[in-house]
C-alpha positions in Angstrom: -55.6 -22.9 43.4 -53.1 -21.2 45.6 -50.1 -23.5 44.7 -51.1 -22.9 41.0 -51.0 -19.4 41.3 -47.7 -19.5 42.9 -46.4 -21.9 40.2 -47.6 -19.5 37.4 -45.8 -16.7 39.4 -42.4 -18.2 39.4 -42.7 -19.1 35.8 -43.5 -16.0 34.7 -40.9 -14.5 36.8 -38.2 -17.1 35.4 -39.2 -16.3 31.9 -38.8 -12.2 32.2 -35.4 -12.6 34.3 -34.1 -14.8 31.1 -35.3 -12.2 28.5 -33.8 -9.0 30.1 -30.7 -11.3 30.7 -30.4 -11.7 26.7 -31.2 -7.9 26.1 -28.1 -7.3 28.6 -25.9 -10.1 26.7 -26.8 -8.2 23.2 -26.3 -4.9 24.0 -30.0 -4.0 24.2 -30.7 -4.7 20.9 -33.2 -7.5 20.0 -32.4 -9.4 17.1 -35.6 -8.3 15.2 -34.6 -4.6 15.7 -31.3 -4.9 14.5 -30.4 -3.1 10.9 -28.8 -5.5 8.5 -25.7 -4.1 6.9 -24.9 -4.8 3.4 -22.2 -3.9 0.7 -23.1 -2.2 -2.6 -20.6 -4.4 -4.6 -18.7 -7.4 -4.1 -16.3 -7.1 -6.8 -14.4 -4.1 -8.5 -12.4 -3.8 -11.6 -9.3 -1.0 -11.4 -6.1 -0.2 -12.7 -3.0 0.6 -10.6 -3.4 4.1 -9.6 -6.9 3.9 -9.5 -9.6 3.8 -6.3 -12.4 1.3 -6.0 -15.0 3.2 -3.6 -17.5 0.7 -1.6 -20.6 1.7 0.4 -21.6 -0.1 3.7 -25.5 0.3 4.0 -27.4 -0.4 7.0 -31.4 -1.2 6.6 -31.8 1.6 9.4 -30.3 4.2 11.5 -29.4 3.6 15.0 -28.0 5.8 17.7 -24.9 4.0 18.2 -21.8 3.4 16.2 -21.1 0.0 14.1 -17.9 -0.9 13.5 -16.8 -3.7 10.8 -13.5 -5.4 10.3 -11.8 -5.8 6.4 -9.5 -8.6 6.4 -7.2 -9.5 3.4 -7.7 -13.0 2.7 -5.7 -13.0 -0.4 -3.0 -10.8 -2.0 -0.4 -8.5 -1.1 -1.1 -5.8 1.2 2.1 -3.7 -0.5 -0.3 -3.3 -3.5 -2.9 -1.1 -2.0 -3.6 1.6 0.3 -7.0 2.1 2.2 -8.8 5.2 4.1 -9.9 2.7 6.5 -8.2 2.4 10.0 -5.1 0.1 10.0 -5.6 -1.8 13.1 -2.0 -3.9 14.1 -4.2 -5.7 16.7 -7.8 -6.1 16.3 -9.9 -7.3 19.6 -10.6 -10.6 17.2 -8.5 -12.1 14.8 -5.4 -10.6 12.8 -4.7 -7.4 11.8 -6.7 -5.7 9.6 -8.6 -2.4 8.5 -11.7 -1.1 10.7 -14.8 1.0 9.1 -17.3 2.6 11.2 -21.0 3.7 10.4 -21.3 6.7 12.9 -24.2 6.7 14.9 -27.4 8.0 13.5 -25.9 7.3 9.7 -27.5 4.6 7.3 -24.1 4.5 5.6 -20.3 5.0 4.8 -18.1 4.8 2.2 -14.5 3.2 2.1 -11.7 3.3 -0.4 -9.1 0.6 -1.9 -6.5 2.3 -4.0 -4.4 0.1 -6.0 -0.9 1.4 -6.0 1.2 2.4 -8.9 4.3 0.9 -9.0 7.4 0.6 -11.5 7.0 -3.3 -12.0 5.4 -4.7 -15.3 2.8 -7.4 -13.6 0.0 -9.8 -14.3 -3.4 -8.8 -13.4 -4.1 -9.7 -9.7 -7.1 -10.2 -7.3 -7.5 -8.8 -3.8 -9.8 -11.0 -1.6 -11.2 -9.1 1.4 -13.9 -10.1 3.8 -16.0 -7.9 6.1 -17.6 -9.0 9.2 -18.9 -7.1 12.2 -16.3 -5.4 14.0 -15.2 -5.7 17.7 -16.0 -9.0 19.9 -19.5 -8.6 21.3 -20.8 -5.9 19.1 -24.1 -7.0 18.4 -25.7 -3.9 17.1 -26.1 -5.4 13.7 -27.5 -8.3 12.2 -25.9 -10.4 9.6 -22.8 -12.3 9.0 -19.7 -11.9 6.7 -19.5 -10.6 3.4 -16.5 -11.5 1.1 -15.5 -8.8 -1.7 -12.9 -8.8 -4.5 -10.7 -6.1 -6.2 -9.4 -7.0 -9.4 -6.1 -4.9 -10.3 -4.6 -4.6 -14.0 -1.1 -3.5 -14.5 -0.7 0.4 -15.3 2.3 1.4 -17.8 3.4 5.1 -18.8 6.1 6.2 -21.2 8.2 7.7 -18.3 11.2 6.4 -17.0 10.8 5.4 -13.5 13.5 4.5 -10.8 14.1 3.6 -7.5 17.6 4.0 -5.7 17.4 2.0 -2.5 19.4 -0.3 -0.2 20.0 -3.9 -0.8 18.5 -6.3 1.6 18.0 -5.4 5.6 20.7 -2.6 5.7 21.0 -0.5 8.8 18.9 3.0 8.2 21.6 4.8 9.6 23.1 4.6 6.1 20.1 7.1 5.1 22.7 9.6 6.6 24.5 9.2 3.2 22.5 11.3 1.0 22.3 9.6 -2.8 21.0 11.3 -5.9 20.5 9.4 -9.1 19.6 11.1 -12.9 20.5 10.7 -16.5 22.9 13.0 -18.3 20.1 14.0 -20.4 18.1 15.4 -17.8 14.9 13.5 -18.9 14.6 11.8 -15.5 16.2 12.8 -12.0 15.7 12.3 -8.3 17.4 14.9 -5.8 15.3 14.9 -2.9 17.3 13.6 -0.4 14.6 10.9 0.0 15.7 7.4 1.5 15.1 5.7 -1.0 15.0 8.0 -4.1 12.0 6.9 -6.0 10.8 8.5 -9.3 7.7 7.5 -11.1 5.9 10.4 -12.3 6.8 14.2 -12.6 6.7 16.1 -9.5 9.0 19.2 -9.0 10.9 20.1 -11.8 13.4 21.4 -9.1 14.1 18.1 -7.6 11.9 15.1 -9.0 11.0 15.1 -12.5 10.7 12.4 -15.5 9.4 12.0 -18.8 9.4 10.2 -22.2 12.8 9.5 -23.2 14.1 10.8 -26.6 15.7 8.6 -28.9 19.2 8.1 -28.3 21.6 7.4 -25.3 21.0 8.0 -21.7 23.6 8.1 -19.3 22.5 6.6 -15.7 24.4 8.6 -12.9 24.5 7.7 -9.3 25.9 10.6 -6.9 27.1 10.1 -3.6 25.9 14.1 -3.0 26.6 14.5 1.0 28.1 12.3 3.4 27.3 13.0 7.1 29.9 10.7 9.0 28.6 7.0 8.9 30.9 4.5 10.0 33.7 4.4 7.6 35.3 1.8 5.8 32.3 -0.2 4.9 30.6 -1.5 1.3 27.3 0.6 1.1 24.7 -2.0 -0.4 23.1 0.0 -3.3 20.3 -1.3 -5.4 19.0 0.5 -8.4 15.8 0.0 -10.5 15.3 1.6 -13.3 13.4 1.3 -16.4 9.9 2.4 -18.5 7.2 2.3 -15.9 5.1 -0.4 -16.0 7.0 -2.0 -19.3 10.4 -3.0 -18.6 12.2 -2.9 -15.6 16.3 -3.7 -14.6 17.7 -4.1 -11.1 21.3 -3.2 -10.6 23.5 -4.5 -8.0 25.6 -1.7 -6.8 27.3 -2.8 -3.6 30.8 -2.4 -4.8 30.2 1.2 -6.1 30.7 3.2 -2.5 32.4 3.2 0.8 30.6 4.6 3.7 33.5 7.0 3.7 33.9 7.7 -0.2 34.0 11.5 -1.3 30.8 13.2 -2.1 29.9 16.0 -4.2 28.9 18.5 -2.0 32.2 18.4 0.1 34.6 18.2 -3.0 34.5 15.9 -6.0 34.2 12.2 -7.2 30.9 11.4 -5.7 29.2 11.0 -8.9 29.6 7.8 -11.1 27.9 6.4 -14.0 26.5 3.0 -13.7 25.2 2.3 -17.0 22.9 3.8 -19.7 19.4 3.3 -21.4 19.7 3.2 -25.2 16.1 4.3 -26.5 15.2 3.4 -30.5 11.8 4.2 -31.6 11.0 4.7 -28.1 11.8 1.2 -27.2 14.6 0.6 -24.0 17.6 -1.3 -23.7 19.2 -0.9 -20.5 23.0 -1.7 -20.1 25.2 -1.6 -17.0 28.5 0.1 -17.1 30.4 -3.2 -18.1 28.2 -3.2 -21.5 26.3 -6.0 -20.6 22.5 -5.7 -21.8 20.5 -6.3 -18.7 16.6 -5.4 -19.8 15.2 -5.0 -23.1 11.6 -3.9 -24.1 9.8 -6.4 -25.7 11.6 -9.2 -25.0 
């Protein structure tokens, strides 16, 4: 009888120790007691410039916060923004975004916003995967959830443009302040930004656009102020201009300026015509300075 009792005691102690060890490994959250995480929807459809709002729900609240990682499975990170925390290096896997349900809360929202850009584009789909966050985080039950955001192109009647460096130009060229405008002043960008980017009306004093009236609108680039970069080098400028989301022309202006070219703020000669937009019945035809048709609406 003594041997049987000793055996039962040792066996019971081993089971108890094993159970305690499992609790430690699982951060004191037994599987049966863990809240289950769900996503309120697994697909959303928005246009460029619009936002899709997702909600992570927990089946019950708990004291500890629960973090979740969002991975982009397909699509471009350049096409959207999110209010989730961007992580260059997560404890598991490649870079992604983190969303956290605070302790005692049962839900949290996060947004995916499709960026409005200049270019006419076909519909696209962003595919994401939501998983439990940091390695070893076992405060919630459940596996991964895949979700998609379908994005359609947006267009406006505005003239839009971007004046930027072509290729991998050195950022010190931003010491040269370039502006760009139409001689009709239907669109202009005088902000000092590098690059100059115009997609919607912002401030009538320095950044403005509109629906262009029928007629000819000369495109002018202006080296407003040159702060003294290394002289004698060509400036690799590129201008993208057209009707937002409808038609765009890309112009290589790499032979237009040198790093020691005269600027307008300290003299004359900083502004140069680089082409024009002909508008007929609201439709654009875009020409370079040599009279070559480089883009046409509807073609």
